[in-house]
C-alpha positions as CSV (number, residue, x, y, z in Angstrom):
1,M,-54.5,3.4,67.7
2,S,-56.2,-0.3,66.6
3,D,-56.6,-1.3,69.2
4,V,-60.4,-1.1,70.7
5,L,-59.8,1.9,74.2
6,F,-63.4,2.0,76.4
7,A,-64.0,3.4,79.7
8,N,-62.6,1.1,83.0
9,S,-66.0,1.4,84.0
10,D,-64.9,-0.8,87.0
11,Q,-63.3,1.6,88.5
12,V,-63.8,5.3,87.2
13,A,-66.9,7.9,87.1
14,S,-67.7,10.3,84.2
15,K,-70.3,12.1,83.5
16,V,-70.6,14.9,80.3
17,M,-72.4,17.7,81.7
18,D,-72.6,20.5,78.8
19,G,-69.6,18.5,76.6
20,E,-67.4,18.6,79.0
21,A,-66.4,15.2,81.5
22,I,-65.7,15.0,85.2
23,L,-64.1,11.5,85.8
24,I,-62.9,9.2,88.8
25,N,-61.2,7.1,89.7
26,L,-62.1,5.1,92.5
27,T,-59.0,3.7,93.2
28,T,-56.9,6.7,94.2
29,G,-59.6,9.5,93.7
30,V,-57.3,11.6,92.0
31,Y,-60.5,13.6,89.1
32,Y,-60.1,14.1,86.4
33,S,-62.3,17.5,84.3
34,L,-62.0,17.2,80.3
35,D,-62.6,20.2,77.9
36,D,-65.3,20.3,75.5
37,T,-63.1,18.3,73.2
38,G,-61.6,15.5,75.1
39,G,-65.0,14.8,76.4
40,L,-66.2,14.5,72.8
41,I,-63.1,12.0,73.2
42,W,-64.7,10.3,75.7
43,S,-67.7,10.1,75.2
44,L,-66.7,8.0,72.1
45,I,-64.6,5.6,73.4
46,E,-67.5,5.2,76.1
47,G,-68.7,3.3,73.6
48,G,-66.3,1.0,72.8
49,T,-63.9,2.2,69.0
50,T,-60.7,2.7,68.5
51,A,-58.3,5.8,68.1
52,D,-57.5,5.4,63.9
53,A,-61.8,5.5,64.1
54,I,-61.8,8.6,66.4
55,V,-59.1,10.3,64.4
56,Q,-61.6,9.6,61.1
57,L,-64.6,10.4,62.2
58,L,-63.0,14.3,63.2
59,S,-60.6,14.5,60.4
60,S,-64.0,14.3,58.4
61,R,-65.7,16.8,61.3
62,Y,-63.5,18.8,61.2
63,G,-61.8,19.0,57.8
64,R,-58.8,18.1,58.7
65,D,-56.0,16.6,58.0
66,A,-56.0,13.2,59.5
67,E,-52.0,13.6,60.8
68,V,-52.7,16.8,62.0
69,M,-55.7,15.1,63.7
70,R,-53.5,11.9,64.8
71,A,-51.2,14.4,66.7
72,D,-53.5,15.7,68.9
73,V,-56.0,12.4,69.9
74,A,-53.4,10.5,69.9
75,P,-51.5,11.7,73.2
76,F,-54.4,12.5,74.9
77,V,-55.6,9.4,74.8
78,A,-52.4,7.9,75.8
79,G,-52.6,10.1,78.8
80,L,-56.1,8.6,79.4
81,V,-54.8,5.7,79.0
82,E,-51.8,6.3,81.5
83,E,-54.0,7.2,84.0
84,G,-56.2,4.2,84.5
85,L,-59.7,5.6,83.0
86,V,-59.3,3.8,79.9
87,L,-58.3,0.0,78.7
88,A,-56.6,-0.6,74.9
89,S,-57.5,-4.3,74.1
90,T,-56.8,-6.2,70.9
91,E,-59.1,-8.5,71.3
92,A,-62.4,-6.6,72.3
93,N,-64.1,-5.8,69.1
94,A,-65.2,-2.3,68.5
95,G,-68.1,-0.9,69.2
96,S,-70.0,1.3,66.8
97,I,-69.5,5.8,67.1
98,V,-71.9,6.5,68.9
99,D,-74.2,9.9,68.2
100,V,-72.7,13.3,70.7
101,A,-73.1,16.6,70.2
102,M,-69.2,17.3,68.8
103,P,-68.3,21.3,69.2
104,D,-68.2,23.5,66.6
105,A,-65.1,24.2,66.8
106,W,-62.1,21.8,66.6
107,N,-59.7,22.8,69.9
108,A,-56.7,20.3,71.0
109,P,-58.7,18.1,74.0
110,Q,-57.7,19.2,76.9
111,M,-57.4,17.1,81.1
112,E,-56.6,18.9,84.4
113,K,-56.0,16.4,86.7
114,F,-56.5,16.6,90.4
115,T,-56.1,15.0,93.4
116,D,-56.7,17.6,96.1
117,M,-59.6,15.5,97.0
118,A,-58.0,12.4,96.9
119,D,-58.8,10.9,99.8
120,M,-61.8,11.7,100.1
121,F,-63.0,9.7,96.8
122,A,-60.7,7.1,97.0
123,L,-62.4,4.2,97.8
124,D,-60.2,0.9,98.6
125,P,-61.5,-1.9,97.5
126,P,-64.4,0.2,95.0
127,L,-67.3,-0.5,96.0
128,P,-69.7,-2.7,94.7
129,G,-72.1,-2.3,92.5
130,L,-70.7,1.5,91.9
131,A,-69.9,1.1,88.9
132,E,-72.7,0.6,87.4
133,Q,-74.9,3.6,89.2
134,S,-72.1,6.1,88.1
135,A,-72.3,5.1,84.2
136,G,-72.8,7.9,81.7
């Protein structure tokens, strides 16, 4: 939980809209929908931070015990890493927590995975420069 997390921007295009996030793995063509708390965590990860820092921020904001919050955040972050959407590094420096809009109430973050359009979305290899155009 102390590794620095950052978006895998070489292989993932993302967009946060109304707090929810849509992510596309450009290598596999699989796309993902993150609910509002998942979108919040994604926005924090895009800034380059640790899972511990995310837990502390959310625990403070929502008035929940850090261990209870960690139980919600850790498996979600592990899923992002497992899907190749997020990379973790012990050598990178964490950025500062970015100022993002937070949902009024806390719900455990959810990620839905869609493979129905994988053939259409997959770029092998990904188009050069696409990461710069699709970031944000």
